[in-house]
C-alpha positions in Angstrom: 0.0 0.0 0.0 1.5 3.4 -0.9 2.4 6.0 1.7 0.2 9.1 1.1 2.2 12.1 1.9 -0.5 14.7 1.3 -3.5 13.0 3.0 -5.2 12.6 -0.4 -5.0 16.3 -1.2 -3.8 17.9 -4.4 -1.4 20.8 -4.6 -4.4 22.9 -6.1 -6.4 22.7 -2.9 -5.4 26.1 -1.8 -7.0 27.6 -4.9 -10.1 26.8 -6.9 -8.3 26.3 -10.2 -6.8 23.2 -11.8 -3.1 22.6 -11.7 -1.5 24.8 -14.4 2.1 24.1 -13.7 4.4 21.1 -13.1 7.3 20.4 -10.9 10.0 17.7 -11.5 11.6 16.6 -8.2 14.7 14.4 -8.1 15.4 12.0 -5.3 18.8 10.1 -4.7 19.0 6.4 -5.0 18.9 5.7 -1.3 15.5 7.6 -1.0 14.0 6.7 -4.4 12.2 3.5 -3.5 10.4 5.1 -0.7 9.3 8.1 -2.6 8.2 6.0 -5.5 5.6 4.5 -3.2 4.3 7.9 -2.0 1.4 9.6 -3.4 1.9 13.3 -3.7 -0.8 14.2 -6.3 -3.4 11.9 -8.1 -2.0 12.8 -11.4 1.7 12.5 -10.6 4.2 10.6 -12.8 7.4 9.1 -11.8 10.4 7.4 -13.4 13.7 5.9 -12.3 16.6 7.6 -14.2 20.3 6.8 -13.4 19.5 5.2 -10.1 17.5 8.3 -8.9 13.8 8.8 -9.0 12.3 11.8 -10.8 8.7 12.7 -9.7 6.6 14.9 -11.9 3.9 16.6 -9.8 1.2 19.1 -11.2 0.2 22.1 -9.0 -1.3 25.5 -9.1 -0.3 26.9 -5.8 3.1 26.1 -4.4 2.6 26.5 -0.8 1.9 22.9 0.3 4.3 21.6 -2.4 7.2 23.7 -1.0 6.4 22.4 2.6 6.5 18.7 1.3 9.7 19.4 -0.6 11.3 20.8 2.5 10.4 17.7 4.6 12.9 15.9 2.5 15.7 18.4 3.1 18.8 17.6 1.2 17.3 14.3 -0.1 15.4 16.1 -2.9 16.1 18.6 -5.6 13.7 20.6 -7.5 14.8 20.5 -11.2 12.1 22.6 -12.7 10.5 25.1 -12.6 13.1 27.7 -11.9 10.5 29.7 -9.8 9.7 26.8 -7.5 13.5 26.0 -7.2 14.0 29.5 -6.1 11.2 29.5 -3.6 12.5 26.3 -1.9 16.0 27.6 -2.0 14.9 30.9 -0.3 13.1 29.0 2.5 16.1 26.8 3.0 18.2 29.9 3.3 15.9 31.4 5.8 16.1 28.3 7.9 19.9 28.3 7.6 20.1 31.9 8.7 17.9 31.1 11.7 20.4 28.3 12.8 23.6 29.4 11.0 25.2 31.9 13.3 26.6 31.7 16.9 23.4 33.5 17.9 20.4 33.9 15.6 18.2 36.9 15.8 15.4 34.8 17.1 17.5 33.3 19.8 18.6 36.7 20.9 15.0 37.9 21.1 13.9 34.8 23.0 16.8 34.6 25.5 17.8 38.2 25.9 15.6 40.5 28.1 15.7 44.3 28.3 19.2 45.5 29.1 20.9 42.7 27.3 20.9 40.1 30.2 20.2 36.5 29.4 16.8 35.2 30.8 18.2 31.8 31.6 
């Protein structure tokens, strides 16, 4: 039985229109078998290519698709379209900035009170 990643939803549920775009997602060989069993969209297409799995997913609104891509972290690459690739990259860069430095802005706000003293 396939693992359903989107709870039987389509990536056009956020809007009332039919999918008008498609995304190609590439998964490495070590992840490919599992992803091949997942249902991301009722009209998805997938193929094995050079040991990797390429998943073609139709969508009209990228929000849910981006979140599903981010769940796979470095184990997935958006091949096309460029706009979706950029959107995922920007989200990853935001996450990296949040965790990247010795002290992130969020950490400073959370742990530092007025006058600069640590609340802990």
